[in-house]
C-alpha atoms as a printed R data frame, in Angstrom:
   type eleno elety resid chain resno       x       y       z
1  ATOM     1    CA   MET     A     1  -8.091   9.778 -12.941
2  ATOM     2    CA   HIS     A     2  -8.338   6.306 -11.482
3  ATOM     3    CA   LEU     A     3  -7.648   5.415  -7.850
4  ATOM     4    CA   GLN     A     4  -4.851   2.840  -7.857
5  ATOM     5    CA   THR     A     5  -4.195   2.393  -4.136
6  ATOM     6    CA   ILE     A     6  -5.128   3.833  -0.781
7  ATOM     7    CA   SER     A     7  -3.051   3.447   2.354
8  ATOM     8    CA   VAL     A     8  -4.687   4.130   5.695
9  ATOM     9    CA   GLN     A     9  -3.095   4.657   9.077
10 ATOM    10    CA   ASN     A    10  -4.848   5.009  12.440
11 ATOM    11    CA   PHE     A    11  -8.420   5.186  11.108
12 ATOM    12    CA   LYS     A    12 -11.252   3.427  12.937
13 ATOM    13    CA   GLY     A    13 -10.349  -0.280  13.250
14 ATOM    14    CA   LEU     A    14  -7.428   0.028  10.826
15 ATOM    15    CA   ARG     A    15  -4.063   0.570  12.475
16 ATOM    16    CA   GLU     A    16  -2.362   0.290   9.084
17 ATOM    17    CA   ALA     A    17  -3.845  -1.032   5.851
18 ATOM    18    CA   SER     A    18  -3.581  -0.757   2.067
19 ATOM    19    CA   PHE     A    19  -6.242  -1.409  -0.528
20 ATOM    20    CA   THR     A    20  -5.886  -1.712  -4.295
21 ATOM    21    CA   PRO     A    21  -9.293  -1.435  -5.964
22 ATOM    22    CA   THR     A    22  -9.998  -3.030  -9.324
23 ATOM    23    CA   GLN     A    23 -12.634  -2.260 -11.932
24 ATOM    24    CA   PHE     A    24 -14.838  -4.845 -10.281
25 ATOM    25    CA   GLY     A    25 -14.062  -6.094  -6.833
26 ATOM    26    CA   CYS     A    26 -15.539  -6.870  -3.495
27 ATOM    27    CA   LEU     A    27 -14.340  -6.810   0.076
28 ATOM    28    CA   VAL     A    28 -14.767 -10.109   1.863
29 ATOM    29    CA   GLY     A    29 -14.081 -10.777   5.505
30 ATOM    30    CA   GLU     A    30 -15.485 -11.740   8.838
31 ATOM    31    CA   ASN     A    31 -17.572  -9.354  10.917
32 ATOM    32    CA   ASN     A    32 -15.490  -6.527  12.357
33 ATOM    33    CA   ALA     A    33 -12.640  -7.153   9.881
34 ATOM    34    CA   GLY     A    34 -12.605  -3.565   8.548
35 ATOM    35    CA   LYS     A    35 -14.497  -3.843   5.254
36 ATOM    36    CA   SER     A    36 -16.680  -0.806   5.971
37 ATOM    37    CA   SER     A    37 -13.714   1.081   7.413
38 ATOM    38    CA   VAL     A    38 -11.868   0.769   4.085
39 ATOM    39    CA   MET     A    39 -14.815   2.273   2.215
40 ATOM    40    CA   GLN     A    40 -15.288   4.995   4.844
41 ATOM    41    CA   ALA     A    41 -11.569   5.807   4.619
42 ATOM    42    CA   ILE     A    42 -11.893   6.402   0.867
43 ATOM    43    CA   VAL     A    43 -14.920   8.659   1.358
44 ATOM    44    CA   THR     A    44 -13.274  10.562   4.218
45 ATOM    45    CA   ALA     A    45 -10.016  11.015   2.291
46 ATOM    46    CA   LEU     A    46 -11.854  12.349  -0.766
47 ATOM    47    CA   ASN     A    47 -14.037  14.708   1.300
48 ATOM    48    CA   ARG     A    48 -11.007  16.095   3.200
49 ATOM    49    CA   PRO     A    49 -12.804  17.240   6.371
50 ATOM    50    CA   SER     A    50 -11.020  19.893   8.440
51 ATOM    51    CA   GLN     A    51 -11.432  17.840  11.635
52 ATOM    52    CA   LEU     A    52 -12.140  14.218  12.486
53 ATOM    53    CA   SER     A    53 -14.135  13.041  15.460
54 ATOM    54    CA   LEU     A    54 -12.037  11.227  18.072
55 ATOM    55    CA   ASN     A    55 -14.096   8.054  17.559
56 ATOM    56    CA   LEU     A    56 -12.584   7.788  14.043
57 ATOM    57    CA   PHE     A    57  -9.049   7.373  15.434
58 ATOM    58    CA   TYR     A    58  -7.602   3.920  16.111
59 ATOM    59    CA   ASP     A    59  -5.268   5.604  18.630
60 ATOM    60    CA   HIS     A    60  -6.300   9.186  19.446
61 ATOM    61    CA   THR     A    61  -2.683  10.111  20.327
62 ATOM    62    CA   LEU     A    62  -1.562   9.554  16.705
63 ATOM    63    CA   PRO     A    63  -2.638  11.302  13.489
64 ATOM    64    CA   VAL     A    64  -4.894   9.687  10.901
65 ATOM    65    CA   ARG     A    65  -3.168   9.414   7.519
66 ATOM    66    CA   PHE     A    66  -4.550   8.631   4.093
67 ATOM    67    CA   THR     A    67  -2.330   8.214   1.050
68 ATOM    68    CA   LEU     A    68  -4.129   7.960  -2.278
69 ATOM    69    CA   ASN     A    69  -2.315   7.086  -5.502
70 ATOM    70    CA   TYR     A    70  -3.940   7.743  -8.847
71 ATOM    71    CA   SER     A    71  -3.181   6.663 -12.382
72 ATOM    72    CA   ASP     A    72  -3.288   9.196 -15.179
73 ATOM    73    CA   GLN     A    73  -5.416   6.975 -17.339
74 ATOM    74    CA   TYR     A    74  -8.893   5.698 -16.763
75 ATOM    75    CA   GLN     A    75 -10.228   2.830 -18.794
76 ATOM    76    CA   THR     A    76 -13.982   2.635 -19.146
77 ATOM    77    CA   PRO     A    77 -15.063  -0.907 -18.310
78 ATOM    78    CA   PHE     A    78 -17.770  -0.851 -20.990
79 ATOM    79    CA   SER     A    79 -17.682   0.597 -24.460
80 ATOM    80    CA   SER     A    80 -20.536   1.248 -26.842
81 ATOM    81    CA   ARG     A    81 -20.321   0.140 -30.413
82 ATOM    82    CA   SER     A    82 -22.163   1.753 -33.275
């Protein structure tokens, strides 16, 4: 399985955001732009904790939502040749 996209709502500094990772990519932005929040959203979504601390909510009156889309195929970026 390969993560195609992640959509995040109401998590940390991200009111609503989408991220489409590539085989090699980097997040670039100014300080406090949400680069770390995107990575933490992926980790949190994959770990599926039963509860989130209130400091992880953008707005604590709304739910945090993660939507992850996967592809069925995964292509290895490097192949070995005999």
